MDTraj code that builds the backbone (N, CA, C; nanometers):
import mdtraj as md
import numpy as np

residues = "MET ASN ALA PRO ILE ILE VAL ILE ALA THR HIS ASN PRO GLY LYS LEU ARG GLU ILE GLY GLU LEU LEU GLU PRO LEU SER PHE SER VAL THR GLY ALA ALA GLU LEU GLY LEU PRO GLU PRO GLU GLU THR GLY SER SER PHE ALA GLU ASN ALA ALA ILE LYS SER GLU ALA ALA ALA THR ALA THR GLY LEU ILE ALA LEU ALA ASP ASP SER GLY LEU VAL VAL GLN ALA LEU ASP GLY ALA PRO GLY VAL HIS SER ALA ARG TRP ALA GLY PRO GLU ARG ASP PHE CYS ARG ALA MET LYS ARG VAL GLU ARG GLU LEU LYS GLN SER ARG THR THR ASP TYR SER ALA LYS PHE VAL CYS ALA LEU ALA LEU THR ARG PRO GLY LYS GLY THR LYS VAL PHE GLU GLY GLU VAL SER GLY THR LEU ILE PHE PRO PRO ARG GLY THR GLU GLY PHE GLY TYR ASP PRO ILE PHE ILE ALA GLU GLY MET THR GLN THR PHE GLY GLU ILE GLN PRO ARG ARG LYS HIS GLU ILE SER HIS ARG ALA ARG ALA PHE ALA LYS LEU ILE GLY PHE LEU GLU ARG GLU SER THR PRO ALA".split()
xyz = np.array([
    [-2.3603, -3.9038, -2.3028],
    [-2.2836, -3.9305, -2.4006],
    [-2.2827, -4.0605, -2.4300],
    [-2.3250, -4.1147, -2.5323],
    [-2.2999, -4.2731, -2.5878],
    [-2.1620, -4.2960, -2.5922],
    [-2.1338, -4.4136, -2.5842],
    [-1.9901, -4.4613, -2.5848],
    [-1.9884, -4.4807, -2.7277],
    [-1.8635, -4.4471, -2.7956],
    [-1.8271, -4.4768, -2.9397],
    [-1.8116, -4.6308, -2.9559],
    [-1.8811, -4.6694, -3.0731],
    [-1.9088, -4.8232, -3.0910],
    [-1.7839, -4.8440, -3.1869],
    [-1.7351, -4.9611, -3.1419],
    [-1.6023, -5.0349, -3.2147],
    [-1.6475, -5.1515, -3.2593],
    [-1.6149, -5.2099, -3.3853],
    [-1.6291, -5.3337, -3.4261],
    [-1.5039, -5.4139, -3.4182],
    [-1.5245, -5.5247, -3.3695],
    [-1.4256, -5.6206, -3.3451],
    [-1.4328, -5.7064, -3.4744],
    [-1.3143, -5.7165, -3.5544],
    [-1.3403, -5.8045, -3.6888],
    [-1.2857, -5.9305, -3.6550],
    [-1.3767, -6.0053, -3.5941],
    [-1.3544, -6.1524, -3.5741],
    [-1.4977, -6.2196, -3.5613],
    [-1.4667, -6.3526, -3.5921],
    [-1.5890, -6.4537, -3.5976],
    [-1.5571, -6.5411, -3.4796],
    [-1.4481, -6.5136, -3.4119],
    [-1.4080, -6.6216, -3.3023],
    [-1.4587, -6.5768, -3.1631],
    [-1.5721, -6.6394, -3.1169],
    [-1.6260, -6.6020, -2.9996],
    [-1.5338, -6.5824, -2.8738],
    [-1.4227, -6.6672, -2.8603],
    [-1.3476, -6.6752, -2.7537],
    [-1.2437, -6.5368, -2.7558],
    [-1.1921, -6.5196, -2.9017],
    [-1.1127, -6.3819, -2.9285],
    [-1.1974, -6.2658, -2.8960],
    [-1.3210, -6.2638, -2.9383],
    [-1.4316, -6.1342, -2.9242],
    [-1.4301, -6.1245, -2.7619],
    [-1.4632, -6.2326, -2.6832],
    [-1.4649, -6.2146, -2.5387],
    [-1.3506, -6.1368, -2.5020],
    [-1.2326, -6.1922, -2.5182],
    [-1.1218, -6.1517, -2.4692],
    [-1.0634, -6.0150, -2.4992],
    [-1.0990, -5.9818, -2.6257],
    [-1.0807, -5.8277, -2.6531],
    [-1.1640, -5.7381, -2.6114],
    [-1.2991, -5.7768, -2.5997],
    [-1.3757, -5.7003, -2.5087],
    [-1.3302, -5.6802, -2.3780],
    [-1.2928, -5.7691, -2.3181],
    [-1.2406, -5.7380, -2.1773],
    [-1.1198, -5.6791, -2.1814],
    [-1.0370, -5.6784, -2.2624],
    [-0.9267, -5.5715, -2.2680],
    [-0.9511, -5.4429, -2.3128],
    [-1.0612, -5.4220, -2.4037],
    [-1.0859, -5.2747, -2.4149],
    [-1.1659, -5.2211, -2.3046],
    [-1.2146, -5.2925, -2.1983],
    [-1.3125, -5.2346, -2.0896],
    [-1.2469, -5.0896, -2.0290],
    [-1.1363, -5.0737, -2.0164],
    [-1.0660, -4.9298, -1.9709],
    [-1.1134, -4.8080, -2.0581],
    [-1.1345, -4.8290, -2.1968],
    [-1.1599, -4.7441, -2.2672],
    [-1.3184, -4.7074, -2.3160],
    [-1.4102, -4.7835, -2.2502],
    [-1.5470, -4.7508, -2.2649],
    [-1.5782, -4.7461, -2.3922],
    [-1.5645, -4.8551, -2.4708],
    [-1.6119, -4.8384, -2.6064],
    [-1.7531, -4.9304, -2.5840],
    [-1.8298, -4.9303, -2.6888],
    [-1.9612, -5.0120, -2.6947],
    [-1.9160, -5.1014, -2.8027],
    [-1.8826, -5.2544, -2.7549],
    [-1.8081, -5.3516, -2.8506],
    [-1.9347, -5.4209, -2.9320],
    [-1.9087, -5.4585, -3.0535],
    [-1.9885, -5.5444, -3.1363],
    [-1.8964, -5.6078, -3.2279],
    [-1.9316, -5.7318, -3.2585],
    [-1.8391, -5.8013, -3.3436],
    [-1.8897, -5.8240, -3.4726],
    [-1.7859, -5.8774, -3.5728],
    [-1.8183, -5.8948, -3.7045],
    [-1.9161, -5.9867, -3.7170],
    [-1.9450, -6.0950, -3.6505],
    [-2.0272, -6.1915, -3.6686],
    [-2.1645, -6.1532, -3.6392],
    [-2.1677, -6.0685, -3.5212],
    [-2.3160, -5.9919, -3.5062],
    [-2.3721, -5.9055, -3.6185],
    [-2.2746, -5.8292, -3.6813],
    [-2.3212, -5.7653, -3.8095],
    [-2.3444, -5.8248, -3.9255],
    [-2.3306, -5.9532, -3.9482],
    [-2.3070, -6.0186, -4.0274],
    [-2.2330, -6.0044, -4.1695],
    [-2.1081, -5.9592, -4.1180],
    [-2.0057, -5.9179, -4.1973],
    [-1.9158, -6.0474, -4.2305],
    [-1.8577, -6.0493, -4.3724],
    [-1.8012, -6.1723, -4.4136],
    [-1.6606, -6.1694, -4.3743],
    [-1.6067, -6.2795, -4.3795],
    [-1.4600, -6.2878, -4.3182],
    [-1.3855, -6.2683, -4.4538],
    [-1.3196, -6.1591, -4.4524],
    [-1.2148, -6.1311, -4.5608],
    [-1.0836, -6.2445, -4.5925],
    [-1.0662, -6.2582, -4.7237],
    [-0.9392, -6.3751, -4.7142],
    [-0.8075, -6.2962, -4.6730],
    [-0.7547, -6.3643, -4.5688],
    [-0.6190, -6.3136, -4.5259],
    [-0.5000, -6.3568, -4.6143],
    [-0.4700, -6.2495, -4.6965],
    [-0.3868, -6.2867, -4.7957],
    [-0.2264, -6.2206, -4.7620],
    [-0.2152, -6.1714, -4.6295],
    [-0.0864, -6.1069, -4.5989],
    [0.0051, -6.2237, -4.5567],
    [0.1387, -6.1664, -4.5780],
    [0.2516, -6.2542, -4.5320],
    [0.2984, -6.2441, -4.3983],
    [0.2207, -6.1452, -4.3111],
    [0.2625, -6.1411, -4.1907],
    [0.1418, -6.1118, -4.0957],
    [0.1447, -6.1095, -3.9540],
    [0.0484, -6.0898, -3.8659],
    [-0.0110, -5.9414, -3.8957],
    [0.0790, -5.8481, -3.8978],
    [0.0457, -5.7187, -3.9230],
    [-0.0349, -5.6906, -4.0482],
    [-0.0145, -5.7574, -4.1642],
    [-0.0690, -5.7247, -4.2833],
    [-0.2124, -5.8000, -4.2910],
    [-0.2401, -5.9154, -4.2200],
    [-0.3695, -5.9804, -4.2008],
    [-0.4471, -5.8934, -4.1066],
    [-0.4189, -5.8371, -3.9987],
    [-0.4833, -5.7569, -3.9083],
    [-0.5414, -5.6286, -3.9822],
    [-0.4545, -5.5797, -4.0596],
    [-0.4966, -5.4416, -4.1405],
    [-0.6063, -5.4958, -4.2282],
    [-0.5873, -5.6038, -4.3125],
    [-0.6820, -5.6393, -4.3986],
    [-0.8231, -5.6396, -4.3254],
    [-0.8172, -5.7302, -4.2174],
    [-0.9691, -5.7419, -4.1640],
    [-1.0206, -5.6285, -4.0926],
    [-0.9333, -5.5428, -4.0108],
    [-0.9737, -5.4120, -3.9864],
    [-1.0332, -5.3063, -4.0861],
    [-0.9645, -5.3106, -4.1944],
    [-1.0103, -5.2185, -4.2889],
    [-1.1213, -5.2641, -4.3821],
    [-1.1525, -5.3886, -4.3670],
    [-1.2615, -5.4419, -4.4434],
    [-1.3956, -5.4133, -4.3634],
    [-1.3596, -5.4275, -4.2107],
    [-1.4877, -5.4146, -4.1175],
    [-1.5205, -5.2529, -4.1358],
    [-1.4356, -5.1547, -4.1295],
    [-1.4408, -5.0047, -4.1199],
    [-1.5135, -4.9764, -4.2455],
    [-1.4779, -5.0203, -4.3725],
    [-1.5347, -4.9817, -4.4838],
    [-1.6675, -5.0526, -4.5059],
    [-1.7111, -5.1530, -4.4434],
    [-1.8309, -5.2069, -4.4676],
    [-1.9319, -5.1545, -4.3580],
    [-1.8863, -5.0947, -4.2679],
    [-1.9754, -5.0441, -4.1526],
    [-1.9445, -4.8753, -4.1290],
    [-1.8410, -4.8233, -4.1672],
    [-1.8248, -4.6910, -4.1331],
    [-1.7938, -4.6583, -4.0018],
    [-1.7644, -4.7568, -3.9217],
    [-1.7245, -4.7358, -3.7836],
    [-1.5951, -4.7595, -3.7744],
    [-1.5431, -4.7317, -3.6309],
    [-1.3955, -4.7637, -3.6176],
    [-1.4042, -4.9273, -3.5784],
    [-1.2761, -4.9796, -3.6334],
    [-1.2744, -5.1258, -3.6519],
    [-1.1511, -5.1632, -3.5808],
    [-1.1419, -5.2859, -3.4923],
    [-1.0283, -5.3295, -3.4446],
    [-1.0130, -5.4810, -3.4963],
    [-0.8795, -5.5027, -3.5284],
    [-0.8825, -5.6636, -3.5784],
    [-0.7486, -5.7131, -3.5162],
    [-0.7483, -5.8411, -3.4727],
    [-0.6349, -5.8963, -3.4067],
    [-0.6017, -6.0151, -3.5013],
    [-0.4697, -6.0039, -3.5557],
    [-0.4333, -6.1431, -3.6187],
    [-0.2973, -6.1758, -3.5163],
    [-0.3353, -6.3161, -3.4632],
    [-0.2329, -6.3668, -3.3787],
    [-0.2013, -6.5068, -3.3866],
    [-0.1057, -6.5619, -3.3643],
    [-0.0624, -6.7071, -3.3642],
    [0.0520, -6.7433, -3.2991],
    [0.0650, -6.8918, -3.3088],
    [0.1741, -6.9487, -3.2452],
    [0.2900, -6.9740, -3.3497],
    [0.4116, -6.9310, -3.2927],
    [0.5447, -6.9442, -3.3884],
    [0.6266, -7.0384, -3.3094],
    [0.6444, -7.1678, -3.3670],
    [0.7387, -7.2656, -3.3338],
    [0.8850, -7.2680, -3.3911],
    [0.9816, -7.2264, -3.2929],
    [1.1011, -7.2301, -3.3531],
    [1.1545, -7.3528, -3.4423],
    [1.1232, -7.4733, -3.3678],
    [1.1784, -7.6049, -3.4613],
    [1.0908, -7.6290, -3.5941],
    [0.9699, -7.5526, -3.5937],
    [0.8924, -7.5845, -3.7339],
    [0.9339, -7.4733, -3.8046],
    [1.0280, -7.4071, -3.8100],
    [1.0438, -7.2834, -3.8897],
    [0.9415, -7.1773, -3.8949],
    [0.8764, -7.1616, -3.7506],
    [0.7950, -7.0370, -3.7394],
    [0.6473, -7.0981, -3.7821],
    [0.6161, -7.2205, -3.8117],
    [0.4933, -7.2525, -3.8247],
    [0.4136, -7.2858, -3.6923],
    [0.2964, -7.2781, -3.6926],
    [0.1975, -7.2574, -3.7799],
    [0.1818, -7.1028, -3.8289],
    [0.2303, -7.0159, -3.7307],
    [0.2545, -6.8545, -3.7682],
    [0.1190, -6.8232, -3.8330],
    [0.1226, -6.7457, -3.9435],
    [0.0029, -6.6824, -3.9658],
    [-0.1093, -6.7613, -4.0318],
    [-0.0617, -6.9082, -4.0270],
    [-0.1668, -7.0095, -4.0700],
    [-0.2412, -7.0776, -3.9473],
    [-0.2226, -7.0372, -3.8100],
    [-0.2406, -7.0856, -3.6958],
    [-0.3956, -7.1093, -3.7100],
    [-0.4637, -7.0183, -3.7271],
    [-0.6242, -7.0650, -3.7534],
    [-0.6499, -7.1631, -3.8657],
    [-0.5750, -7.1608, -3.9654],
    [-0.5995, -7.2666, -4.0802],
    [-0.5741, -7.4103, -4.0344],
    [-0.4797, -7.4248, -3.9546],
    [-0.4509, -7.5454, -3.8883],
    [-0.5452, -7.6145, -3.8172],
    [-0.6518, -7.5311, -3.7477],
    [-0.7566, -7.5637, -3.7177],
    [-0.8899, -7.6166, -3.7902],
    [-0.8472, -7.5747, -3.9196],
    [-0.9620, -7.6291, -4.0115],
    [-1.0796, -7.5169, -4.0133],
    [-1.1767, -7.5443, -4.1068],
    [-1.3055, -7.4507, -4.1056],
    [-1.3732, -7.4739, -3.9961],
    [-1.3754, -7.5896, -3.9223],
    [-1.4584, -7.5878, -3.7922],
    [-1.3995, -7.5450, -3.6665],
    [-1.2770, -7.5003, -3.6808],
    [-1.2005, -7.4316, -3.5735],
    [-1.1762, -7.5336, -3.4765],
    [-1.1265, -7.6535, -3.5103],
    [-1.0920, -7.7583, -3.4097],
    [-0.9547, -7.7406, -3.3770],
    [-0.9180, -7.6942, -3.2428],
    [-0.8012, -7.6501, -3.2176],
    [-0.7275, -7.7832, -3.1567],
    [-0.8144, -7.8748, -3.1042],
    [-0.7443, -7.9824, -3.0485],
    [-0.6890, -8.0721, -3.1754],
    [-0.7436, -8.0596, -3.2860],
    [-0.6676, -8.1013, -3.3994],
    [-0.5466, -8.0389, -3.4397],
    [-0.5672, -7.9157, -3.4391],
    [-0.4210, -7.8260, -3.4651],
    [-0.3182, -7.8369, -3.3556],
    [-0.3575, -7.8895, -3.2177],
    [-0.2580, -7.8869, -3.1377],
    [-0.2010, -8.0268, -3.1392],
    [-0.2661, -8.1256, -3.1970],
    [-0.2141, -8.2507, -3.2345],
    [-0.1262, -8.2522, -3.3491],
    [-0.1585, -8.1744, -3.4527],
    [-0.0749, -8.1536, -3.5676],
    [0.0767, -8.0837, -3.5232],
    [0.0730, -8.0038, -3.4389],
    [0.2012, -7.9463, -3.3714],
    [0.2779, -8.0516, -3.2942],
    [0.1950, -8.1116, -3.2098],
    [0.2824, -8.2221, -3.1355],
    [0.3188, -8.3202, -3.2436],
    [0.2411, -8.3695, -3.3411],
    [0.2939, -8.4837, -3.4450],
    [0.4271, -8.4220, -3.5240],
    [0.4182, -8.2787, -3.5556],
    [0.5337, -8.2457, -3.6442],
    [0.6542, -8.2214, -3.5609],
    [0.6497, -8.1864, -3.4448],
    [0.7643, -8.1974, -3.3627],
    [0.8293, -8.3074, -3.3300],
    [0.7350, -8.4133, -3.3169],
    [0.7864, -8.5472, -3.3029],
    [0.8751, -8.6022, -3.4283],
    [0.8060, -8.5568, -3.5456],
    [0.8633, -8.6196, -3.6652],
    [0.9978, -8.5495, -3.6851],
    [1.0173, -8.4332, -3.6490],
    [1.1232, -8.3391, -3.6663],
    [1.2475, -8.3959, -3.5694],
    [1.2050, -8.4840, -3.4715],
    [1.3065, -8.5251, -3.3759],
    [1.3783, -8.4124, -3.2961],
    [1.3145, -8.2971, -3.2969],
    [1.3770, -8.1962, -3.2121],
    [1.3523, -8.2076, -3.0751],
    [1.4432, -8.1411, -2.9897],
    [1.4151, -8.1427, -2.8438],
    [1.3889, -8.0058, -2.8012],
    [1.3912, -7.9030, -2.9229],
    [1.3321, -7.7779, -2.8772],
    [1.2132, -7.7461, -2.9104],
    [1.1432, -7.7351, -2.7830],
    [0.9996, -7.6858, -2.7943],
    [0.9719, -7.5513, -2.7523],
    [1.0521, -7.4730, -2.7937],
    [1.0442, -7.3104, -2.7641],
    [0.9315, -7.2553, -2.8815],
    [0.8575, -7.1715, -2.8200],
    [0.7666, -7.1030, -2.8965],
    [0.7207, -6.9691, -2.8571],
    [0.6647, -6.9122, -2.9353],
    [0.6031, -6.7572, -2.8763],
    [0.4707, -6.7408, -2.9437],
    [0.4030, -6.6636, -2.8740],
    [0.2503, -6.6174, -2.9307],
    [0.2970, -6.4725, -2.9900],
    [0.2466, -6.4411, -3.0755],
    [0.2362, -6.3094, -3.1610],
    [0.1156, -6.2616, -3.1874],
    [0.1091, -6.1152, -3.1619],
    [-0.0440, -6.0460, -3.1652],
    [-0.0122, -5.9401, -3.2385],
    [-0.0821, -5.9000, -3.3495],
    [-0.0759, -5.7695, -3.4182],
    [-0.2114, -5.7009, -3.4181],
    [-0.2232, -5.6058, -3.3575],
    [-0.3694, -5.5155, -3.3447],
    [-0.3874, -5.4223, -3.4425],
    [-0.4779, -5.4165, -3.5321],
    [-0.4756, -5.3205, -3.6526],
    [-0.6025, -5.2374, -3.5894],
    [-0.6162, -5.1004, -3.5763],
    [-0.7022, -5.0175, -3.5587],
    [-0.7153, -4.9354, -3.6729],
    [-0.8494, -4.9273, -3.7328],
    [-0.8975, -4.8552, -3.8288],
    [-0.9860, -4.7405, -3.7960],
    [-0.9835, -4.6262, -3.8294],
    [-1.0721, -4.5145, -3.8125],
    [-1.0956, -4.4346, -3.9301],
    [-1.1989, -4.4520, -3.9814],
    [-1.2636, -4.3871, -4.1063],
    [-1.1952, -4.2473, -4.0878],
    [-1.1182, -4.2141, -4.2071],
    [-1.0400, -4.0871, -4.2423],
    [-0.9475, -4.0688, -4.1665],
    [-0.9000, -4.1732, -4.0965],
    [-0.7715, -4.1690, -4.0108],
    [-0.6566, -4.2574, -4.0550],
    [-0.6989, -4.3693, -4.1300],
    [-0.6268, -4.4637, -4.1501],
    [-0.5987, -4.5489, -4.0536],
    [-0.4906, -4.6487, -4.0730],
    [-0.4853, -4.7764, -3.9900],
    [-0.3501, -4.7837, -3.9050],
    [-0.3363, -4.7924, -3.7777],
    [-0.2413, -4.8220, -3.7077],
    [-0.2148, -4.9641, -3.6614],
    [-0.1042, -5.0091, -3.6459],
    [-0.0811, -5.1491, -3.6007],
    [-0.0037, -5.1511, -3.4637],
    [-0.0335, -5.2482, -3.3862],
    [0.0346, -5.2509, -3.2468],
    [0.0551, -5.3915, -3.2370],
    [0.1818, -5.4227, -3.2139],
    [0.2178, -5.5691, -3.1962],
    [0.2943, -5.5997, -3.0416],
    [0.2693, -5.7129, -3.0243],
    [0.3120, -5.7677, -2.8923],
    [0.3372, -5.9232, -2.8823],
    [0.4527, -5.9702, -2.8036],
    [0.4710, -6.1206, -2.8094],
    [0.5122, -6.1703, -2.6723],
    [0.5053, -6.3013, -2.6442],
    [0.5504, -6.3470, -2.5311],
    [0.5888, -6.5014, -2.5719],
    [0.7159, -6.5129, -2.5078],
    [0.7926, -6.6278, -2.5330],
    [0.7567, -6.7531, -2.4343],
    [0.8069, -6.8685, -2.4726],
    [0.7646, -6.9716, -2.3810],
    [0.7967, -7.1042, -2.4337],
    [0.7410, -7.2079, -2.3715],
    [0.7756, -7.3401, -2.4505],
    [0.6223, -7.4373, -2.4548],
    [0.6590, -7.5451, -2.5394],
    [0.5187, -7.6058, -2.5488],
    [0.5368, -7.7268, -2.4649],
    [0.4129, -7.7787, -2.4155],
    [0.4012, -7.9003, -2.3555],
    [0.2800, -7.9981, -2.3891],
    [0.3107, -8.1199, -2.3830],
    [0.2034, -8.2240, -2.4458],
    [0.1835, -8.3246, -2.3229],
    [0.0701, -8.3557, -2.2951],
    [-0.0735, -8.3422, -2.3687],
    [-0.1231, -8.1773, -2.3224],
    [-0.2102, -8.1350, -2.3941],
    [-0.2708, -8.0117, -2.3497],
    [-0.3112, -8.0125, -2.2233],
    [-0.2998, -7.8920, -2.1433],
    [-0.3655, -7.8988, -2.0069],
    [-0.4410, -7.7645, -1.9936],
    [-0.5625, -7.7762, -1.9222],
    [-0.6584, -7.6654, -1.8831],
    [-0.7617, -7.6438, -1.9860],
    [-0.8576, -7.5917, -1.9366],
    [-0.9643, -7.5313, -2.0110],
    [-1.0063, -7.3989, -2.0424],
    [-0.9181, -7.3214, -1.9792],
    [-0.9345, -7.1655, -1.9877],
    [-0.8672, -7.1378, -2.1305],
    [-0.9033, -7.0064, -2.1633],
    [-0.8575, -6.9286, -2.2949],
    [-0.9022, -7.0074, -2.4138],
    [-0.8386, -7.0339, -2.5141],
    [-0.8687, -7.0851, -2.6537],
    [-0.7474, -7.1211, -2.7204],
    [-0.7948, -7.1641, -2.8324],
    [-0.6999, -7.1633, -2.9413],
    [-0.5621, -7.2698, -2.8634],
    [-0.4376, -7.2346, -2.8932],
    [-0.3262, -7.3227, -2.8510],
    [-0.3081, -7.3109, -2.7058],
    [-0.3620, -7.2276, -2.6420],
    [-0.3397, -7.2121, -2.4907],
    [-0.3115, -7.3159, -2.4157],
    [-0.3751, -7.4373, -2.4230],
    [-0.3380, -7.5354, -2.3387],
    [-0.1992, -7.6075, -2.3828],
    [-0.1129, -7.5812, -2.4641],
    [0.0083, -7.6353, -2.4726],
    [0.1047, -7.5235, -2.4653],
    [0.0620, -7.3814, -2.4379],
    [0.1805, -7.2900, -2.4130],
    [0.1847, -7.2550, -2.2659],
    [0.3034, -7.2662, -2.2292],
    [0.3731, -7.2331, -2.1050],
    [0.4552, -7.0911, -2.1087],
    [0.4245, -6.9846, -2.0651],
    [0.4983, -6.8560, -2.0797],
    [0.6381, -6.8677, -1.9878],
    [0.7491, -6.8139, -2.0498],
    [0.8654, -6.7782, -1.9643],
    [0.8280, -6.7613, -1.8257],
    [0.9050, -6.8254, -1.7232],
    [0.8658, -6.7762, -1.5910],
    [0.7398, -6.8373, -1.5259],
    [0.6661, -6.9293, -1.5919],
    [0.5457, -6.9619, -1.5623],
    [0.5512, -7.1225, -1.5389],
    [0.4473, -7.1950, -1.4695],
    [0.4407, -7.3232, -1.4674],
    [0.3307, -7.4041, -1.5080],
    [0.2351, -7.2963, -1.5209],
    [0.0991, -7.3348, -1.5912],
    [0.0794, -7.2846, -1.7407],
    [-0.0023, -7.3795, -1.8116],
    [-0.0154, -7.3187, -1.9390],
    [-0.1196, -7.1847, -1.9405],
    [-0.1196, -7.1490, -2.0380],
    [-0.2528, -7.0361, -2.0705],
    [-0.3729, -7.0946, -2.0632],
    [-0.3855, -7.2339, -2.0914],
    [-0.5215, -7.2976, -2.0697],
    [-0.5538, -7.3240, -1.9115],
    [-0.4333, -7.3104, -1.8212],
    [-0.4779, -7.3216, -1.6847],
    [-0.4946, -7.2104, -1.5953],
    [-0.4375, -7.1065, -1.6386],
    [-0.4421, -6.9769, -1.5719],
    [-0.5673, -6.8934, -1.5884],
    [-0.6083, -6.8306, -1.4767],
    [-0.7346, -6.7319, -1.5085],
    [-0.7138, -6.6387, -1.5908],
    [-0.8364, -6.5870, -1.6762],
    [-0.8337, -6.4970, -1.7641],
    [-0.7580, -6.3500, -1.7175],
    [-0.7905, -6.3303, -1.6115],
    [-0.7289, -6.1761, -1.5551],
    [-0.5867, -6.1828, -1.5521],
    [-0.5325, -6.3217, -1.5192],
    [-0.3809, -6.3386, -1.5127],
    [-0.3405, -6.3223, -1.6610],
    [-0.3988, -6.4006, -1.7495],
    [-0.3521, -6.4043, -1.8783],
    [-0.3506, -6.2496, -1.9537],
    [-0.4434, -6.1918, -1.8957],
    [-0.4639, -6.0160, -1.9515],
    [-0.3551, -5.9542, -1.9041],
    [-0.2707, -5.9926, -1.7947],
    [-0.1474, -5.9209, -1.7658],
    [-0.0287, -5.9316, -1.8388],
    [-0.0090, -6.0671, -1.8967],
    [0.1026, -6.1177, -1.9577],
    [0.0967, -6.1657, -2.0927],
    [-0.0110, -6.1980, -2.1546],
    [-0.0147, -6.2346, -2.2795],
    [0.0275, -6.1233, -2.4054],
    [0.0525, -6.1991, -2.5073],
    [0.1039, -6.1192, -2.6326],
    [-0.0148, -6.0226, -2.6747],
    [-0.1207, -6.0674, -2.6537],
    [-0.2393, -5.9876, -2.6594],
    [-0.2401, -5.8725, -2.5793],
    [-0.2240, -5.9004, -2.4458],
    [-0.2142, -5.7915, -2.3446],
    [-0.0979, -5.6911, -2.3975],
    [0.0123, -5.7341, -2.4440],
    [0.1166, -5.6459, -2.4716],
    [0.0910, -5.5426, -2.5623],
    [0.0183, -5.6204, -2.6778],
    [-0.0081, -5.5264, -2.7916],
    [-0.1372, -5.4292, -2.7503],
    [-0.2242, -5.4733, -2.6733],
    [-0.3214, -5.3791, -2.6208],
    [-0.2382, -5.2557, -2.5253],
    [-0.1702, -5.2909, -2.4697],
    [-0.1084, -5.1708, -2.3704],
    [-0.0332, -5.0719, -2.4717],
    [0.0108, -5.1191, -2.5664],
    [0.0582, -5.0108, -2.6882],
    [-0.0669, -4.9509, -2.7353],
    [-0.1728, -5.0157, -2.7784],
    [-0.2905, -4.9598, -2.8319],
    [-0.3491, -4.8558, -2.7360],
    [-0.3656, -4.8749, -2.6012],
    [-0.4321, -4.8152, -2.5082],
    [-0.3441, -4.6826, -2.4945],
    [-0.2139, -4.6998, -2.4796],
    [-0.1265, -4.5889, -2.4735],
    [-0.1330, -4.4872, -2.5929],
    [-0.1476, -4.5365, -2.7019],
    [-0.1634, -4.4504, -2.8180],
    [-0.2998, -4.3722, -2.8079],
    [-0.4329, -4.4305, -2.7764],
    [-0.5474, -4.3740, -2.7808],
    [-0.5356, -4.2891, -2.6688],
    [-0.4860, -4.3053, -2.5518],
    [-0.4857, -4.2073, -2.4402],
    [-0.3986, -4.0699, -2.4724],
    [-0.3037, -4.0952, -2.5293],
    [-0.1972, -4.0001, -2.5726],
    [-0.2866, -3.9075, -2.6764],
    [-0.3667, -3.9652, -2.7741],
    [-0.4434, -3.8773, -2.8510],
    [-0.5655, -3.8021, -2.7973],
    [-0.6094, -3.8890, -2.6946],
    [-0.7241, -3.7798, -2.6194],
    [-0.6730, -3.7035, -2.5150],
    [-0.5507, -3.6737, -2.5110],
    [-0.4911, -3.6066, -2.4043],
    [-0.4845, -3.4468, -2.4650],
    [-0.5360, -3.3256, -2.4400],
    [-0.4868, -3.2116, -2.4863],
    [-0.3249, -3.1848, -2.4965],
    [-0.2859, -3.1521, -2.6104],
    [-0.1622, -3.0928, -2.6029],
    [-0.1276, -2.9605, -2.4944],
])
top = md.Topology()
chain = top.add_chain()
for i, resn in enumerate(residues, 1):
    res = top.add_residue(resn, chain, resSeq=i)
    for name in ("N", "CA", "C"):
        top.add_atom(name, md.element.get_by_symbol(name[0]), res)
traj = md.Trajectory(xyz[None], top)
C-alpha cells in the first residue's frame, strides 16, 4: 500500500526539511509546494493560525491532496510582538535572515530596553479535501542573544536561546531541536490528533 501524499505548503527548503523529519512517524510521502510549482499565496491573515490556513487551503485546492502549512515566527516582547507574523518579510524577498536578525538587534538597541525576552510561535494547518482545516499551535519561550551563534537550523535560530538552555537553536543538533521547539510542540498535537483519528473507536 502506497503512503498517502502530503503537500507541505512552503517554499522554504529549511522548513520543508524540518517538517519532513517531524512527519517521519506518520509515514507520509512528502512533497513541497515549490516542487509542484505552486505559487505562494498572499498571507493576509492577522495571526499565525490564519496565515497557516491560507497556505494549506491554497495547496489543497490546487492539488486535491492533503496539505500541511506552517506559519511561524519570532515574537519579541520589547518590540510589541514584532516581527511576529511578518517574520519572513523582515528577511526580504531574498530570505536574508542575517539582515532580519540585524534589524531585530538594531530595533532593540534603539528602544534602549534591557528586556530581550522572546518566543517562537508555530501554527500548523492541516487541510484535508472534504474534511476542512484543523490548526495546531505550539510555542517556546526564551531570550535573544547577539551576535548570532551557530549554523544549524534556519531563520532566527542563531539568536534564540530557549528557557533552560545555554545554546541557541542555531547551535543545537536538529534532533534536539525537534524535541523542544515550538514546531515540535505543534507537531505533537497534530500527530496526537491523527493517531486518534486512525484508531477505531
